[in-house]
C-alpha positions in Angstrom: 109.9 75.9 -2.1 110.1 77.5 1.3 107.5 76.6 3.9 105.7 79.4 5.8 104.0 78.9 9.2 101.8 81.6 10.6 100.7 82.1 14.2 98.9 84.7 16.2 95.4 85.0 14.9 92.3 85.0 17.0 89.2 86.8 18.2 89.5 90.4 19.3 87.1 93.3 20.1 87.0 96.4 17.9 89.8 98.7 18.8 92.0 95.8 20.0 95.3 94.5 18.8 96.8 91.3 17.5 100.3 90.3 16.4 100.7 87.8 13.5 104.0 86.1 13.0 105.3 84.1 10.0 108.3 81.8 10.1 110.0 80.6 6.9 111.7 77.3 6.7 114.5 78.6 4.5 116.8 81.6 4.5 115.2 84.9 3.6 117.2 87.6 2.0 116.5 91.3 2.1 115.9 91.2 -1.6 113.0 88.7 -1.2 109.4 89.8 -1.1 107.7 88.9 2.1 104.4 90.1 3.4 100.8 89.5 4.3 97.6 89.1 2.4 94.1 88.5 3.6 90.9 87.1 2.3 87.4 87.7 3.7 84.4 85.5 2.9 83.2 86.0 -0.6 86.0 88.4 -1.4 89.3 88.2 -3.3 92.6 87.9 -1.6 94.1 91.3 -1.1 97.5 92.7 -0.2 97.8 94.0 3.4 101.4 94.9 3.7 104.7 93.7 2.2 108.4 94.2 1.9 109.3 94.8 -1.7 112.5 93.5 -3.5 114.1 96.9 -2.9 113.3 96.7 0.8 110.6 99.3 0.9 107.2 98.7 2.5 103.8 98.8 0.9 100.6 99.0 2.9 97.1 99.0 1.6 95.4 102.3 2.3 92.9 101.0 4.8 95.5 99.7 7.2 98.0 102.6 7.0 98.6 104.0 10.5 97.1 101.0 12.2 99.2 98.0 11.0 103.0 97.7 11.1 105.0 95.1 9.2 108.5 94.1 10.4 111.0 91.4 9.7 114.0 89.7 11.3 116.2 88.4 8.6 118.4 86.5 11.1 115.4 84.5 12.2 113.6 84.3 8.8 110.4 85.8 10.2 108.0 88.5 9.3 105.5 90.0 11.7 102.4 92.1 11.4 101.4 94.2 14.3 97.7 95.1 14.0 96.3 97.9 16.2 92.9 99.7 16.3 91.3 96.7 14.6 88.0 97.1 12.9 85.3 94.5 12.0 86.2 95.0 8.4 89.7 93.6 9.2 88.1 90.2 9.8 89.6 87.7 7.3 92.0 84.8 7.0 95.5 86.3 6.9 98.1 84.6 4.7 101.9 85.0 4.8 103.5 85.3 1.4 107.1 85.0 0.2 108.5 85.5 -3.3 112.1 84.9 -4.4 114.2 84.3 -7.5 115.4 81.2 -5.7 112.1 79.3 -5.3 108.5 79.4 -6.3 106.0 81.8 -4.6 105.0 80.4 -1.3 101.9 80.8 0.9 101.3 79.9 4.5 98.2 77.9 5.6 96.4 81.0 6.8 95.4 82.3 10.3 91.9 83.5 11.1 91.5 87.0 12.5 88.0 87.9 13.8 87.2 91.4 15.0 83.8 91.4 16.8 82.2 92.6 20.0 
């Protein structure tokens, strides 16, 4: 199983930006699924953005145009740039990786709080 370590969460005012990073302990291939989920208090974990096995990108509708996911295969990292943050973006954000080579992996989570 690959280990995932997230960084970059914090407190930001509405309209602000944050950048989340996730580093994987093993080699990530372009055919691997790697992305971000989030879970707000009292709610289910939901997909935010992810690279699919075909290499395409999927965003949840509420973050389209505001969030951008990117990855660096050579460094085994995936990044989520979050702009124009809203209070409803407040949640714990989790990095996720799926591969045919190892079980699905989750990071420990990083808190993002959007509040004035």
